[in-house]
MDAnalysis code that builds the backbone (N, CA, C; Angstrom):
import MDAnalysis as mda
import numpy as np

u = mda.Universe.empty(324, n_residues=108, atom_resindex=np.repeat(np.arange(108), 3), trajectory=True)
u.add_TopologyAttr("name", ["N", "CA", "C"] * 108)
u.add_TopologyAttr("resid", np.arange(1, 109))
u.add_TopologyAttr("resname", ["MET", "ALA", "GLN", "ASP", "LEU", "GLU", "THR", "PRO", "GLU", "GLY", "SER", "TYR", "TRP", "HIS", "ALA", "ILE", "ILE", "HIS", "ARG", "LEU", "GLU", "PRO", "ASP", "GLU", "TRP", "ASN", "SER", "ASN", "TYR", "TRP", "SER", "ARG", "ARG", "ALA", "GLY", "PRO", "HIS", "ALA", "ILE", "HIS", "ALA", "PRO", "LEU", "LEU", "GLU", "GLU", "ALA", "ARG", "GLU", "ILE", "LEU", "ARG", "VAL", "HIS", "PRO", "GLY", "GLY", "LYS", "LEU", "LEU", "LEU", "GLY", "ASN", "ARG", "TRP", "ASP", "PRO", "GLU", "ALA", "PHE", "THR", "ARG", "LEU", "CYS", "GLU", "GLU", "ALA", "ARG", "GLY", "LYS", "ARG", "GLY", "SER", "ALA", "VAL", "GLU", "ARG", "THR", "ALA", "ILE", "LEU", "ILE", "GLN", "GLN", "ALA", "GLU", "TRP", "SER", "LEU", "LEU", "PHE", "ARG", "TRP", "CYS", "GLY", "MET", "ARG", "ARG"])
u.atoms.positions = np.array([
    [-127.383, -97.218, 60.092],
    [-128.236, -96.281, 59.408],
    [-127.387, -95.187, 58.728],
    [-126.416, -94.628, 59.473],
    [-125.570, -93.579, 58.891],
    [-124.753, -94.114, 57.724],
    [-124.355, -95.383, 57.815],
    [-123.554, -95.981, 56.756],
    [-124.326, -96.057, 55.446],
    [-125.640, -96.151, 55.538],
    [-126.466, -96.237, 54.327],
    [-126.694, -94.882, 53.674],
    [-126.344, -93.800, 54.358],
    [-126.479, -92.457, 53.786],
    [-125.201, -92.129, 53.025],
    [-125.234, -92.239, 51.733],
    [-124.042, -92.024, 50.927],
    [-123.889, -90.543, 50.599],
    [-123.758, -89.759, 51.654],
    [-123.579, -88.316, 51.546],
    [-122.467, -87.922, 52.506],
    [-121.917, -86.729, 52.365],
    [-120.930, -86.273, 53.355],
    [-121.507, -86.277, 54.772],
    [-122.794, -85.930, 54.910],
    [-123.398, -85.903, 56.238],
    [-123.512, -87.313, 56.810],
    [-123.874, -88.288, 55.967],
    [-123.933, -89.674, 56.427],
    [-122.582, -90.151, 56.913],
    [-121.538, -89.817, 56.162],
    [-120.179, -90.192, 56.578],
    [-119.775, -89.470, 57.859],
    [-120.179, -88.215, 57.984],
    [-119.854, -87.434, 59.179],
    [-120.512, -88.068, 60.412],
    [-121.816, -88.380, 60.302],
    [-122.510, -89.023, 61.429],
    [-121.883, -90.375, 61.738],
    [-121.503, -91.092, 60.699],
    [-120.858, -92.392, 60.895],
    [-119.557, -92.210, 61.687],
    [-118.790, -91.196, 61.362],
    [-117.553, -90.906, 62.099],
    [-117.844, -90.614, 63.575],
    [-118.893, -89.841, 63.822],
    [-119.256, -89.505, 65.203],
    [-119.626, -90.765, 65.978],
    [-120.391, -91.642, 65.356],
    [-120.794, -92.881, 66.030],
    [-119.574, -93.708, 66.402],
    [-118.623, -93.824, 65.477],
    [-117.404, -94.591, 65.796],
    [-116.582, -93.898, 66.883],
    [-116.598, -92.584, 66.913],
    [-115.879, -91.861, 67.973],
    [-116.469, -92.199, 69.337],
    [-117.790, -92.363, 69.378],
    [-118.466, -92.667, 70.637],
    [-118.239, -94.102, 71.102],
    [-117.956, -95.026, 70.190],
    [-117.887, -96.450, 70.544],
    [-116.833, -96.799, 71.608],
    [-115.677, -96.514, 71.672],
    [-114.804, -95.749, 70.798],
    [-114.061, -96.643, 69.798],
    [-113.949, -96.140, 68.589],
    [-113.184, -96.798, 67.538],
    [-112.508, -95.689, 66.743],
    [-111.349, -95.267, 67.243],
    [-110.639, -94.118, 66.680],
    [-110.320, -94.305, 65.204],
    [-109.828, -95.494, 64.832],
    [-109.438, -95.716, 63.442],
    [-110.632, -95.532, 62.513],
    [-111.760, -96.177, 62.839],
    [-112.949, -96.063, 61.997],
    [-113.505, -94.645, 61.981],
    [-113.450, -93.970, 63.121],
    [-113.914, -92.582, 63.169],
    [-113.101, -91.726, 62.201],
    [-111.786, -91.892, 62.242],
    [-110.931, -91.113, 61.344],
    [-111.166, -91.479, 59.881],
    [-111.390, -92.763, 59.608],
    [-111.676, -93.200, 58.238],
    [-112.922, -92.493, 57.707],
    [-114.010, -92.498, 58.503],
    [-115.251, -91.896, 58.051],
    [-115.159, -90.377, 58.001],
    [-114.347, -89.789, 58.850],
    [-114.114, -88.340, 58.766],
    [-113.434, -87.984, 57.452],
    [-112.467, -88.805, 57.054],
    [-111.801, -88.562, 55.772],
    [-112.788, -88.751, 54.614],
    [-113.675, -89.729, 54.724],
    [-114.697, -89.935, 53.674],
    [-115.641, -88.746, 53.588],
    [-115.989, -88.175, 54.743],
    [-116.878, -87.006, 54.761],
    [-116.183, -85.816, 54.126],
    [-114.891, -85.701, 54.361],
    [-114.118, -84.587, 53.816],
    [-114.408, -83.286, 54.541],
    [-113.850, -82.192, 54.054],
    [-114.136, -80.887, 54.660],
    [-115.640, -80.619, 54.582],
    [-116.179, -80.075, 55.646],
    [-117.633, -79.861, 55.694],
    [-117.935, -78.398, 56.001],
    [-119.094, -77.955, 55.566],
    [-119.505, -76.559, 55.770],
    [-119.581, -76.170, 57.238],
    [-119.795, -77.134, 58.144],
    [-119.862, -76.774, 59.573],
    [-118.491, -76.622, 60.204],
    [-117.434, -76.996, 59.507],
    [-116.095, -76.953, 60.114],
    [-115.651, -75.537, 60.488],
    [-115.941, -74.562, 59.647],
    [-115.526, -73.180, 59.970],
    [-116.234, -72.675, 61.226],
    [-117.571, -72.779, 61.326],
    [-118.202, -72.325, 62.564],
    [-117.822, -73.195, 63.768],
    [-117.575, -74.473, 63.539],
    [-117.147, -75.347, 64.641],
    [-115.778, -74.919, 65.156],
    [-114.893, -74.573, 64.262],
    [-113.573, -74.095, 64.667],
    [-113.701, -72.856, 65.549],
    [-114.571, -71.936, 65.154],
    [-114.767, -70.719, 65.954],
    [-115.378, -71.040, 67.320],
    [-116.355, -71.937, 67.343],
    [-116.951, -72.321, 68.627],
    [-115.925, -73.028, 69.508],
    [-115.102, -73.876, 68.913],
    [-114.061, -74.573, 69.679],
    [-113.059, -73.573, 70.251],
    [-112.702, -72.559, 69.476],
    [-111.794, -71.511, 69.986],
    [-112.388, -70.833, 71.217],
    [-113.686, -70.526, 71.153],
    [-114.350, -69.871, 72.288],
    [-114.426, -70.805, 73.493],
    [-114.737, -72.058, 73.266],
    [-114.782, -73.039, 74.355],
    [-113.418, -73.146, 75.015],
    [-112.368, -73.211, 74.222],
    [-111.007, -73.316, 74.774],
    [-110.588, -72.027, 75.481],
    [-111.111, -70.893, 75.031],
    [-110.811, -69.635, 75.717],
    [-111.428, -69.634, 77.121],
    [-112.662, -70.112, 77.214],
    [-113.376, -70.132, 78.489],
    [-112.908, -71.292, 79.365],
    [-112.552, -72.409, 78.747],
    [-112.100, -73.614, 79.462],
    [-110.697, -73.980, 78.973],
    [-109.679, -73.271, 79.428],
    [-108.331, -73.454, 78.873],
    [-107.674, -74.800, 79.191],
    [-108.325, -75.658, 79.946],
    [-107.723, -76.945, 80.285],
    [-107.686, -77.936, 79.143],
    [-108.435, -77.676, 78.082],
    [-108.461, -78.606, 76.968],
    [-107.171, -78.571, 76.177],
    [-106.739, -79.725, 75.695],
    [-105.464, -79.829, 74.989],
    [-105.669, -80.019, 73.490],
    [-106.456, -79.151, 72.898],
    [-106.702, -79.244, 71.460],
    [-106.008, -78.071, 70.788],
    [-105.062, -78.386, 69.912],
    [-104.365, -77.338, 69.168],
    [-105.170, -77.053, 67.908],
    [-105.580, -75.810, 67.773],
    [-106.406, -75.424, 66.631],
    [-105.573, -74.637, 65.626],
    [-105.635, -75.073, 64.398],
    [-104.952, -74.368, 63.323],
    [-105.932, -73.491, 62.566],
    [-105.717, -73.367, 61.271],
    [-106.589, -72.548, 60.427],
    [-107.815, -73.305, 59.941],
    [-107.809, -74.632, 60.109],
    [-108.925, -75.477, 59.670],
    [-109.254, -76.470, 60.770],
    [-110.521, -76.876, 60.809],
    [-110.948, -77.885, 61.773],
    [-110.282, -79.213, 61.419],
    [-109.731, -79.883, 62.430],
    [-109.045, -81.162, 62.238],
    [-109.817, -82.250, 62.981],
    [-110.687, -82.996, 62.282],
    [-111.479, -84.030, 62.951],
    [-110.628, -85.088, 63.657],
    [-109.486, -85.424, 63.075],
    [-108.642, -86.450, 63.695],
    [-108.026, -85.946, 64.995],
    [-107.643, -84.685, 65.047],
    [-107.128, -84.117, 66.301],
    [-108.218, -84.118, 67.363],
    [-109.448, -83.841, 66.949],
    [-110.538, -83.853, 67.913],
    [-110.813, -85.268, 68.412],
    [-110.729, -86.254, 67.526],
    [-110.899, -87.653, 67.950],
    [-109.825, -88.026, 68.964],
    [-108.585, -87.576, 68.752],
    [-107.511, -87.850, 69.726],
    [-107.835, -87.214, 71.078],
    [-108.360, -85.992, 71.052],
    [-108.744, -85.330, 72.300],
    [-109.826, -86.144, 73.011],
    [-110.794, -86.629, 72.265],
    [-111.871, -87.432, 72.867],
    [-111.321, -88.717, 73.474],
    [-110.371, -89.339, 72.802],
    [-109.741, -90.549, 73.343],
    [-109.012, -90.228, 74.649],
    [-108.309, -89.125, 74.687],
    [-107.629, -88.713, 75.915],
    [-108.641, -88.440, 77.021],
    [-109.705, -87.752, 76.678],
    [-110.732, -87.388, 77.667],
    [-111.398, -88.621, 78.266],
    [-111.555, -89.658, 77.456],
    [-112.200, -90.888, 77.918],
    [-111.479, -91.461, 79.131],
    [-110.177, -91.302, 79.179],
    [-109.394, -91.830, 80.294],
    [-109.252, -90.860, 81.456],
    [-109.866, -89.706, 81.371],
    [-109.718, -88.669, 82.408],
    [-111.080, -88.124, 82.809],
    [-111.918, -88.997, 83.339],
    [-113.271, -88.609, 83.744],
    [-113.243, -87.456, 84.738],
    [-114.117, -86.482, 84.513],
    [-114.221, -85.344, 85.418],
    [-113.156, -84.278, 85.236],
    [-112.297, -84.436, 84.251],
    [-111.189, -83.506, 84.039],
    [-111.598, -82.344, 83.130],
    [-110.721, -81.360, 83.050],
    [-110.916, -80.238, 82.135],
    [-110.905, -80.722, 80.688],
    [-110.097, -81.726, 80.404],
    [-110.040, -82.272, 79.044],
    [-111.390, -82.894, 78.675],
    [-111.972, -83.649, 79.605],
    [-113.275, -84.252, 79.322],
    [-114.338, -83.174, 79.127],
    [-114.350, -82.163, 79.987],
    [-115.338, -81.083, 79.878],
    [-115.208, -80.385, 78.521],
    [-113.986, -80.105, 78.116],
    [-113.747, -79.455, 76.828],
    [-114.239, -80.320, 75.677],
    [-113.900, -81.615, 75.712],
    [-114.322, -82.526, 74.642],
    [-115.845, -82.600, 74.552],
    [-116.507, -82.659, 75.686],
    [-117.971, -82.728, 75.688],
    [-118.565, -81.448, 75.111],
    [-118.061, -80.304, 75.517],
    [-118.604, -79.030, 75.033],
    [-118.404, -78.868, 73.527],
    [-117.229, -79.241, 73.046],
    [-116.973, -79.135, 71.607],
    [-117.839, -80.133, 70.847],
    [-117.982, -81.324, 71.392],
    [-118.827, -82.323, 70.740],
    [-120.276, -81.849, 70.674],
    [-120.765, -81.234, 71.739],
    [-122.129, -80.702, 71.721],
    [-122.280, -79.621, 70.659],
    [-121.278, -78.775, 70.526],
    [-121.317, -77.736, 69.490],
    [-121.323, -78.383, 68.101],
    [-120.508, -79.400, 67.918],
    [-120.436, -80.101, 66.640],
    [-121.793, -80.709, 66.284],
    [-122.386, -81.412, 67.220],
    [-123.678, -82.052, 66.965],
    [-124.736, -81.010, 66.633],
    [-124.764, -79.937, 67.407],
    [-125.754, -78.886, 67.176],
    [-125.610, -78.305, 65.767],
    [-124.385, -78.009, 65.383],
    [-124.146, -77.466, 64.040],
    [-124.540, -78.461, 62.956],
    [-124.211, -79.729, 63.157],
    [-124.522, -80.733, 62.141],
    [-126.025, -80.993, 62.070],
    [-126.705, -81.028, 63.219],
    [-128.167, -81.177, 63.198],
    [-128.810, -80.019, 62.438],
    [-128.358, -78.795, 62.742],
    [-128.913, -77.629, 62.041],
    [-128.643, -77.712, 60.546],
    [-127.428, -78.068, 60.177],
    [-127.056, -78.178, 58.762],
    [-127.947, -79.214, 58.066],
    [-128.104, -80.356, 58.682],
    [-128.936, -81.411, 58.076],
    [-130.387, -80.948, 57.968],
    [-130.880, -80.222, 58.929],
    [-132.249, -79.693, 58.887],
    [-132.442, -78.689, 57.778],
    [-131.426, -77.890, 57.517],
    [-131.508, -76.890, 56.443],
    [-131.488, -77.555, 55.068],
    [-130.898, -78.706, 54.961],
    [-130.717, -79.395, 53.676],
    [-131.974, -80.130, 53.237],
    [-132.960, -80.244, 54.114],
    [-134.189, -81.013, 53.797],
    [-135.025, -80.297, 52.796],
])
């Protein structure tokens, strides 16, 4: 369904679905197709706050949101159930989904 949405949001959702499968290569491909997105700036700020409160996460944040770095974190977390890395990845992913759902709702 996401693949049929030829919009940045469709590509973004497609990337998320592949991240969940997990299919890192395809997730990164669709993230690149989506390109920089309006939710990246607020997501970066939310991720900074999550990492401040939960310092166990191993995500290096620069000046811009890096979807591929986040996919790598999720891949690492998958192998470390119950860890600080998994908790961090889940919290950031929830923030990402919430921001993207809101963005898509505003665009209607």
